[in-house]
Every structure is written in structure tokens, then in C-alpha cells.
PyMOL commands that place a pseudoatom at each C-alpha (Angstrom):
pseudoatom trace, name=CA, resn=MET, resi=1, chain=A, elem=C, hetatm=0, pos=[-19.664, -25.759, -10.964]
pseudoatom trace, name=CA, resn=ILE, resi=2, chain=A, elem=C, hetatm=0, pos=[-17.829, -23.655, -12.836]
pseudoatom trace, name=CA, resn=LYS, resi=3, chain=A, elem=C, hetatm=0, pos=[-15.096, -22.056, -10.353]
pseudoatom trace, name=CA, resn=ASN, resi=4, chain=A, elem=C, hetatm=0, pos=[-14.409, -18.868, -12.283]
pseudoatom trace, name=CA, resn=HIS, resi=5, chain=A, elem=C, hetatm=0, pos=[-13.969, -16.672, -9.008]
pseudoatom trace, name=CA, resn=VAL, resi=6, chain=A, elem=C, hetatm=0, pos=[-9.983, -16.309, -9.090]
pseudoatom trace, name=CA, resn=VAL, resi=7, chain=A, elem=C, hetatm=0, pos=[-9.083, -14.928, -12.978]
pseudoatom trace, name=CA, resn=ARG, resi=8, chain=A, elem=C, hetatm=0, pos=[-5.315, -13.745, -13.392]
pseudoatom trace, name=CA, resn=ASN, resi=9, chain=A, elem=C, hetatm=0, pos=[-5.324, -9.966, -14.367]
pseudoatom trace, name=CA, resn=ASN, resi=10, chain=A, elem=C, hetatm=0, pos=[-2.720, -6.631, -15.023]
pseudoatom trace, name=CA, resn=PHE, resi=11, chain=A, elem=C, hetatm=0, pos=[-3.253, -7.041, -10.554]
pseudoatom trace, name=CA, resn=GLY, resi=12, chain=A, elem=C, hetatm=0, pos=[-1.667, -10.868, -10.636]
pseudoatom trace, name=CA, resn=LEU, resi=13, chain=A, elem=C, hetatm=0, pos=[-4.217, -13.153, -9.034]
pseudoatom trace, name=CA, resn=ALA, resi=14, chain=A, elem=C, hetatm=0, pos=[-6.907, -11.642, -8.509]
pseudoatom trace, name=CA, resn=ILE, resi=15, chain=A, elem=C, hetatm=0, pos=[-11.042, -12.032, -7.252]
pseudoatom trace, name=CA, resn=ALA, resi=16, chain=A, elem=C, hetatm=0, pos=[-12.814, -12.329, -10.677]
pseudoatom trace, name=CA, resn=GLY, resi=17, chain=A, elem=C, hetatm=0, pos=[-15.471, -8.237, -11.002]
pseudoatom trace, name=CA, resn=THR, resi=18, chain=A, elem=C, hetatm=0, pos=[-13.047, -6.927, -8.438]
pseudoatom trace, name=CA, resn=ARG, resi=19, chain=A, elem=C, hetatm=0, pos=[-9.665, -5.151, -8.029]
pseudoatom trace, name=CA, resn=ILE, resi=20, chain=A, elem=C, hetatm=0, pos=[-8.683, -7.439, -4.191]
pseudoatom trace, name=CA, resn=THR, resi=21, chain=A, elem=C, hetatm=0, pos=[-5.993, -9.756, -4.938]
pseudoatom trace, name=CA, resn=ILE, resi=22, chain=A, elem=C, hetatm=0, pos=[-5.411, -13.511, -4.090]
pseudoatom trace, name=CA, resn=TYR, resi=23, chain=A, elem=C, hetatm=0, pos=[-2.393, -11.205, -2.664]
pseudoatom trace, name=CA, resn=ASP, resi=24, chain=A, elem=C, hetatm=0, pos=[-5.045, -8.624, -0.738]
pseudoatom trace, name=CA, resn=ILE, resi=25, chain=A, elem=C, hetatm=0, pos=[-5.504, -12.242, 1.427]
pseudoatom trace, name=CA, resn=MET, resi=26, chain=A, elem=C, hetatm=0, pos=[-2.158, -13.446, 1.995]
pseudoatom trace, name=CA, resn=ASP, resi=27, chain=A, elem=C, hetatm=0, pos=[-1.653, -10.173, 3.990]
pseudoatom trace, name=CA, resn=TYR, resi=28, chain=A, elem=C, hetatm=0, pos=[-4.911, -11.436, 6.220]
pseudoatom trace, name=CA, resn=LEU, resi=29, chain=A, elem=C, hetatm=0, pos=[-3.403, -14.395, 5.921]
pseudoatom trace, name=CA, resn=LYS, resi=30, chain=A, elem=C, hetatm=0, pos=[-0.214, -14.211, 7.592]
pseudoatom trace, name=CA, resn=GLN, resi=31, chain=A, elem=C, hetatm=0, pos=[-2.187, -11.631, 10.004]
pseudoatom trace, name=CA, resn=GLU, resi=32, chain=A, elem=C, hetatm=0, pos=[-4.400, -15.186, 10.983]
pseudoatom trace, name=CA, resn=TRP, resi=33, chain=A, elem=C, hetatm=0, pos=[-7.611, -13.269, 10.330]
pseudoatom trace, name=CA, resn=PRO, resi=34, chain=A, elem=C, hetatm=0, pos=[-10.384, -15.566, 10.114]
pseudoatom trace, name=CA, resn=GLN, resi=35, chain=A, elem=C, hetatm=0, pos=[-11.774, -16.418, 6.976]
pseudoatom trace, name=CA, resn=HIS, resi=36, chain=A, elem=C, hetatm=0, pos=[-15.003, -14.971, 7.177]
pseudoatom trace, name=CA, resn=LEU, resi=37, chain=A, elem=C, hetatm=0, pos=[-13.853, -11.720, 8.871]
pseudoatom trace, name=CA, resn=ILE, resi=38, chain=A, elem=C, hetatm=0, pos=[-11.458, -11.642, 5.316]
pseudoatom trace, name=CA, resn=GLN, resi=39, chain=A, elem=C, hetatm=0, pos=[-14.856, -12.465, 3.568]
pseudoatom trace, name=CA, resn=ASP, resi=40, chain=A, elem=C, hetatm=0, pos=[-16.604, -9.348, 5.338]
pseudoatom trace, name=CA, resn=TRP, resi=41, chain=A, elem=C, hetatm=0, pos=[-13.777, -6.475, 5.737]
pseudoatom trace, name=CA, resn=LEU, resi=42, chain=A, elem=C, hetatm=0, pos=[-12.896, -7.074, 1.783]
pseudoatom trace, name=CA, resn=ASN, resi=43, chain=A, elem=C, hetatm=0, pos=[-17.113, -7.405, 0.974]
pseudoatom trace, name=CA, resn=LEU, resi=44, chain=A, elem=C, hetatm=0, pos=[-16.888, -10.784, -1.065]
pseudoatom trace, name=CA, resn=SER, resi=45, chain=A, elem=C, hetatm=0, pos=[-19.006, -13.513, -1.193]
pseudoatom trace, name=CA, resn=LYS, resi=46, chain=A, elem=C, hetatm=0, pos=[-18.800, -17.288, 0.343]
pseudoatom trace, name=CA, resn=PRO, resi=47, chain=A, elem=C, hetatm=0, pos=[-18.058, -18.325, -2.833]
pseudoatom trace, name=CA, resn=GLN, resi=48, chain=A, elem=C, hetatm=0, pos=[-16.193, -16.182, -3.755]
pseudoatom trace, name=CA, resn=ILE, resi=49, chain=A, elem=C, hetatm=0, pos=[-13.692, -16.570, -0.377]
pseudoatom trace, name=CA, resn=SER, resi=50, chain=A, elem=C, hetatm=0, pos=[-14.432, -19.972, -0.963]
pseudoatom trace, name=CA, resn=GLU, resi=51, chain=A, elem=C, hetatm=0, pos=[-12.979, -20.153, -4.082]
pseudoatom trace, name=CA, resn=ALA, resi=52, chain=A, elem=C, hetatm=0, pos=[-9.566, -17.300, -3.684]
pseudoatom trace, name=CA, resn=PHE, resi=53, chain=A, elem=C, hetatm=0, pos=[-9.175, -20.146, -0.039]
pseudoatom trace, name=CA, resn=GLU, resi=54, chain=A, elem=C, hetatm=0, pos=[-9.176, -22.841, -2.192]
pseudoatom trace, name=CA, resn=TYR, resi=55, chain=A, elem=C, hetatm=0, pos=[-6.803, -21.633, -5.057]
pseudoatom trace, name=CA, resn=ILE, resi=56, chain=A, elem=C, hetatm=0, pos=[-4.510, -20.839, -2.472]
pseudoatom trace, name=CA, resn=ASN, resi=57, chain=A, elem=C, hetatm=0, pos=[-4.753, -24.284, -0.562]
pseudoatom trace, name=CA, resn=ASN, resi=58, chain=A, elem=C, hetatm=0, pos=[-4.420, -25.436, -3.381]
pseudoatom trace, name=CA, resn=ASN, resi=59, chain=A, elem=C, hetatm=0, pos=[-1.381, -23.295, -5.191]
pseudoatom trace, name=CA, resn=TYR, resi=60, chain=A, elem=C, hetatm=0, pos=[0.575, -22.734, -1.953]
pseudoatom trace, name=CA, resn=GLU, resi=61, chain=A, elem=C, hetatm=0, pos=[3.380, -22.847, -3.377]
pseudoatom trace, name=CA, resn=GLN, resi=62, chain=A, elem=C, hetatm=0, pos=[3.193, -21.028, -6.721]
pseudoatom trace, name=CA, resn=ILE, resi=63, chain=A, elem=C, hetatm=0, pos=[1.403, -18.619, -5.071]
pseudoatom trace, name=CA, resn=GLN, resi=64, chain=A, elem=C, hetatm=0, pos=[4.123, -17.168, -2.267]
pseudoatom trace, name=CA, resn=LYS, resi=65, chain=A, elem=C, hetatm=0, pos=[6.285, -16.951, -4.250]
pseudoatom trace, name=CA, resn=GLU, resi=66, chain=A, elem=C, hetatm=0, pos=[4.209, -14.644, -6.336]
pseudoatom trace, name=CA, resn=TYR, resi=67, chain=A, elem=C, hetatm=0, pos=[3.427, -13.150, -2.769]
pseudoatom trace, name=CA, resn=GLU, resi=68, chain=A, elem=C, hetatm=0, pos=[7.321, -12.740, -2.596]
pseudoatom trace, name=CA, resn=ASN, resi=69, chain=A, elem=C, hetatm=0, pos=[7.534, -10.849, -5.228]
pseudoatom trace, name=CA, resn=VAL, resi=70, chain=A, elem=C, hetatm=0, pos=[4.338, -8.197, -4.855]
pseudoatom trace, name=CA, resn=LEU, resi=71, chain=A, elem=C, hetatm=0, pos=[6.038, -7.297, -1.486]
pseudoatom trace, name=CA, resn=GLU, resi=72, chain=A, elem=C, hetatm=0, pos=[9.782, -6.915, -2.284]
pseudoatom trace, name=CA, resn=ASN, resi=73, chain=A, elem=C, hetatm=0, pos=[7.905, -4.715, -6.017]
pseudoatom trace, name=CA, resn=ASN, resi=74, chain=A, elem=C, hetatm=0, pos=[5.921, -2.743, -3.193]
pseudoatom trace, name=CA, resn=GLU, resi=75, chain=A, elem=C, hetatm=0, pos=[9.265, -1.891, -1.157]
pseudoatom trace, name=CA, resn=LYS, resi=76, chain=A, elem=C, hetatm=0, pos=[11.558, -1.211, -4.873]
pseudoatom trace, name=CA, resn=ILE, resi=77, chain=A, elem=C, hetatm=0, pos=[8.099, 1.416, -5.207]
pseudoatom trace, name=CA, resn=GLU, resi=78, chain=A, elem=C, hetatm=0, pos=[7.802, 2.528, -1.265]
pseudoatom trace, name=CA, resn=GLN, resi=79, chain=A, elem=C, hetatm=0, pos=[11.904, 3.374, -0.912]
pseudoatom trace, name=CA, resn=TYR, resi=80, chain=A, elem=C, hetatm=0, pos=[11.591, 5.480, -4.815]
pseudoatom trace, name=CA, resn=TRP, resi=81, chain=A, elem=C, hetatm=0, pos=[9.424, 7.707, -3.646]
pseudoatom trace, name=CA, resn=ARG, resi=82, chain=A, elem=C, hetatm=0, pos=[11.299, 8.323, -0.178]
pseudoatom trace, name=CA, resn=LYS, resi=83, chain=A, elem=C, hetatm=0, pos=[14.308, 9.379, -1.780]
pseudoatom trace, name=CA, resn=ARG, resi=84, chain=A, elem=C, hetatm=0, pos=[11.855, 11.158, -4.822]
pseudoatom trace, name=CA, resn=THR, resi=85, chain=A, elem=C, hetatm=0, pos=[10.196, 12.871, -1.989]
pseudoatom trace, name=CA, resn=LYS, resi=86, chain=A, elem=C, hetatm=0, pos=[13.212, 13.801, 0.206]
pseudoatom trace, name=CA, resn=LYS, resi=87, chain=A, elem=C, hetatm=0, pos=[15.285, 14.445, -2.526]
pseudoatom trace, name=CA, resn=SER, resi=88, chain=A, elem=C, hetatm=0, pos=[12.017, 17.068, -4.041]
pseudoatom trace, name=CA, resn=ARG, resi=89, chain=A, elem=C, hetatm=0, pos=[10.132, 18.269, -1.630]
pseudoatom trace, name=CA, resn=PHE, resi=90, chain=A, elem=C, hetatm=0, pos=[12.169, 18.831, 1.466]
pseudoatom trace, name=CA, resn=PRO, resi=91, chain=A, elem=C, hetatm=0, pos=[15.026, 21.183, 0.266]
pseudoatom trace, name=CA, resn=GLU, resi=92, chain=A, elem=C, hetatm=0, pos=[12.495, 23.555, -1.411]
pseudoatom trace, name=CA, resn=ASN, resi=93, chain=A, elem=C, hetatm=0, pos=[10.963, 22.784, 2.427]
pseudoatom trace, name=CA, resn=LEU, resi=94, chain=A, elem=C, hetatm=0, pos=[13.731, 23.873, 4.350]
pseudoatom trace, name=CA, resn=SER, resi=95, chain=A, elem=C, hetatm=0, pos=[15.237, 26.474, 2.427]
pseudoatom trace, name=CA, resn=LEU, resi=96, chain=A, elem=C, hetatm=0, pos=[11.673, 28.403, 2.780]
pseudoatom trace, name=CA, resn=GLN, resi=97, chain=A, elem=C, hetatm=0, pos=[11.194, 27.163, 6.149]
pseudoatom trace, name=CA, resn=LYS, resi=98, chain=A, elem=C, hetatm=0, pos=[15.102, 29.503, 6.564]
pseudoatom trace, name=CA, resn=GLU, resi=99, chain=A, elem=C, hetatm=0, pos=[13.404, 32.195, 4.856]
pseudoatom trace, name=CA, resn=MET, resi=100, chain=A, elem=C, hetatm=0, pos=[10.377, 32.789, 6.738]
pseudoatom trace, name=CA, resn=LEU, resi=101, chain=A, elem=C, hetatm=0, pos=[12.501, 32.455, 9.171]
pseudoatom trace, name=CA, resn=LYS, resi=102, chain=A, elem=C, hetatm=0, pos=[14.878, 35.145, 7.954]
pseudoatom trace, name=CA, resn=LYS, resi=103, chain=A, elem=C, hetatm=0, pos=[12.270, 37.027, 8.091]
pseudoatom trace, name=CA, resn=GLU, resi=104, chain=A, elem=C, hetatm=0, pos=[10.774, 36.714, 11.350]
pseudoatom trace, name=CA, resn=LEU, resi=105, chain=A, elem=C, hetatm=0, pos=[14.489, 37.771, 12.723]
pseudoatom trace, name=CA, resn=ILE, resi=106, chain=A, elem=C, hetatm=0, pos=[13.859, 40.474, 10.397]
pseudoatom trace, name=CA, resn=LEU, resi=107, chain=A, elem=C, hetatm=0, pos=[10.445, 41.639, 11.708]
pseudoatom trace, name=CA, resn=ARG, resi=108, chain=A, elem=C, hetatm=0, pos=[11.870, 41.278, 14.975]
pseudoatom trace, name=CA, resn=LYS, resi=109, chain=A, elem=C, hetatm=0, pos=[14.559, 43.588, 15.234]
pseudoatom trace, name=CA, resn=LEU, resi=110, chain=A, elem=C, hetatm=0, pos=[12.530, 45.896, 13.295]
pseudoatom trace, name=CA, resn=LYS, resi=111, chain=A, elem=C, hetatm=0, pos=[10.032, 46.114, 15.880]
pseudoatom trace, name=CA, resn=LYS, resi=112, chain=A, elem=C, hetatm=0, pos=[12.573, 46.464, 18.405]
pseudoatom trace, name=CA, resn=CYS, resi=113, chain=A, elem=C, hetatm=0, pos=[13.860, 49.324, 17.206]
pseudoatom trace, name=CA, resn=HIS, resi=114, chain=A, elem=C, hetatm=0, pos=[9.989, 51.271, 16.368]
pseudoatom trace, name=CA, resn=ALA, resi=115, chain=A, elem=C, hetatm=0, pos=[9.207, 50.106, 20.903]
for i in range(1, 115): cmd.bond("trace and resi %d" % i, "trace and resi %d" % (i + 1))
show_as sticks, trace
zoom trace
């Protein structure tokens, strides 16, 4: 039997023909999901999930290192976007809120004057 369900692509180690990575499966394994639930959740065939588990078991140390790198990289990306979002959006929203409050106060004063 030819095994070719686990391939390396631009996402890393993945299930052939999908965007599901071995690192996705590792996430569920770390949360102690059983094999059949991972298979159902990710909509994988029995041969796909079996080969993925076999690959993980046979290459655990290598995959664990790659998985840690993926997690570290994802954390860096998340931090980058959090900083960028705070820098670019928060001050604008804050100044917009201040302007809206000023207008609201002015409108209240005008209503009191005309009442």
C-alpha cells in the first residue's frame, strides 16, 4: 500500500489535498482529543487520519520541534497585529469618541439655552 496522505507543502506538513496541517492535528492531540473525534471534526478519511497518527508517532521529535516553531511564529504574528491595531485604530477611535462627546455636550448646552 502506497502511503501519500502526509505531504510537505507551503503550510508545512499537511494532509494531501487539504489545508489541514499535522500541526492542526497536534493542537487537538495536546487537548487530548481521541483519534475518531479529530477525524470527524476535520472531516478526514480513516486512511488520512491513520497515516497522520502513524507519521506523528514515527517522527514525534521532529514534528514537535516544528510544532513549537509554528506556535512561536503564530504568537509573533498575533503580537504584531495587536500592536498594529492599537497604533492605527485605537487613537482614531479615541479621538472620534472625544469629538462625539464634545458635540453631545454642546448639543445639551444648546437645548438648555433654548428651553
